[in-house]
C-alpha positions as CSV (number, residue, x, y, z in Angstrom):
1,M,-21.8,-53.3,-10.8
2,T,-18.6,-55.3,-11.3
3,F,-17.6,-58.0,-13.8
4,E,-16.7,-61.3,-12.3
5,R,-14.8,-64.2,-13.9
6,I,-14.9,-67.7,-12.3
7,M,-11.9,-69.8,-13.2
8,G,-10.8,-73.4,-12.7
9,I,-7.2,-74.2,-13.2
10,Y,-4.8,-77.0,-12.7
11,V,-1.7,-75.8,-10.8
12,S,1.2,-78.1,-11.7
13,D,3.9,-76.1,-9.9
14,A,2.7,-74.4,-6.7
15,E,5.9,-72.4,-6.1
16,E,6.0,-70.9,-9.6
17,Y,2.2,-70.2,-9.4
18,Q,2.8,-68.3,-6.2
19,K,5.4,-66.2,-8.0
20,Y,2.8,-65.5,-10.7
21,R,0.3,-64.3,-8.1
22,E,2.9,-62.1,-6.4
23,G,3.9,-60.6,-9.7
24,M,0.5,-60.0,-11.1
25,M,-1.2,-58.7,-7.9
26,P,0.1,-55.1,-8.1
27,I,-0.9,-54.9,-11.7
28,L,-4.4,-56.4,-10.9
29,H,-4.9,-53.8,-8.2
30,S,-3.8,-51.0,-10.5
31,F,-6.8,-51.9,-12.8
32,G,-9.1,-51.9,-9.8
33,G,-9.3,-55.7,-9.8
34,S,-9.3,-58.2,-7.0
35,F,-9.8,-61.8,-6.1
36,G,-13.1,-62.6,-4.3
37,Y,-12.7,-66.3,-3.5
38,D,-9.8,-68.8,-3.9
39,F,-10.1,-72.5,-3.3
40,K,-7.7,-75.5,-3.5
41,I,-9.7,-78.4,-4.8
42,A,-9.0,-82.0,-3.7
43,E,-11.7,-83.7,-5.9
44,V,-13.9,-82.6,-8.8
45,L,-17.2,-84.4,-8.8
46,L,-18.7,-83.0,-12.0
47,S,-17.2,-81.0,-14.8
48,K,-18.0,-79.8,-18.3
49,T,-14.4,-80.1,-19.4
50,E,-11.8,-82.9,-19.7
51,D,-9.2,-80.5,-18.2
52,Q,-8.1,-81.2,-14.7
53,I,-8.9,-78.6,-12.0
54,N,-7.3,-78.3,-8.6
55,R,-7.9,-74.6,-8.0
56,V,-11.0,-72.5,-8.3
57,F,-11.2,-68.7,-7.8
58,T,-13.1,-65.6,-8.7
59,I,-11.5,-62.5,-10.1
60,E,-13.4,-59.2,-10.2
61,F,-13.0,-56.0,-12.2
62,P,-14.9,-52.7,-12.4
63,S,-16.2,-53.7,-15.9
64,K,-15.6,-56.2,-18.8
65,D,-13.6,-53.6,-20.7
66,V,-11.3,-53.2,-17.7
67,M,-10.9,-57.0,-17.5
68,D,-10.0,-57.1,-21.2
69,E,-7.5,-54.3,-20.8
70,F,-5.9,-56.1,-17.8
71,F,-5.4,-59.4,-19.6
72,S,-3.8,-57.6,-22.6
73,D,-1.6,-55.3,-20.6
74,P,2.1,-55.7,-21.5
75,K,3.2,-55.8,-17.9
76,Y,0.7,-58.5,-17.1
77,L,1.6,-60.5,-20.2
78,Q,5.3,-60.4,-19.1
79,V,4.4,-61.9,-15.7
80,Q,2.1,-64.4,-17.3
81,K,4.8,-65.6,-19.7
82,K,7.4,-65.8,-17.0
83,H,5.4,-67.6,-14.3
84,F,1.9,-68.7,-15.3
85,I,2.7,-70.6,-18.5
86,N,5.1,-72.9,-16.6
87,S,3.0,-73.4,-13.5
88,V,-0.5,-74.1,-14.8
89,S,-1.2,-77.0,-17.1
90,S,-4.9,-76.2,-17.9
91,K,-7.4,-73.4,-17.4
92,T,-11.1,-73.3,-17.7
93,I,-13.4,-70.3,-17.7
94,I,-16.4,-71.5,-15.7
95,S,-18.3,-68.3,-15.9
96,M,-18.1,-64.6,-16.7
97,H,-20.9,-62.3,-15.7
98,E,-21.9,-58.8,-14.5
99,K,-22.4,-58.9,-10.8
100,T,-24.6,-56.6,-8.7
101,H,-23.6,-56.0,-5.1
102,D,-26.3,-57.4,-2.8
103,K,-26.0,-56.7,0.9
104,T,-27.8,-60.0,1.7
105,R,-25.1,-62.0,-0.2
106,G,-24.6,-65.4,1.5
107,N,-28.1,-65.6,2.9
108,Y,-29.6,-67.6,0.0
109,P,-31.4,-70.9,0.7
110,C,-29.8,-73.9,-1.0
């Protein structure tokens, strides 16, 4: 099992956000984390928040505890302070859940 977090954010400075991603990626990998999906969104049709969203992604970790350790890691917090704070004007946690690996993933009827 893994722990997955689905995020919606509003990127207000794409170049600075890219620096954030480049800076945090080695730290994320050192915790066994990874991105699963990553979308740039042109239009939001329905939302449970007033915050704007123009990017949606999933981020996965081996467990919730590892995710919590990653987001409180001093190296990550330094990258976040330097690049994330100035490039993202809103963030929304859409969902956090344990995820089982299913080999039939993607074959679900709508």
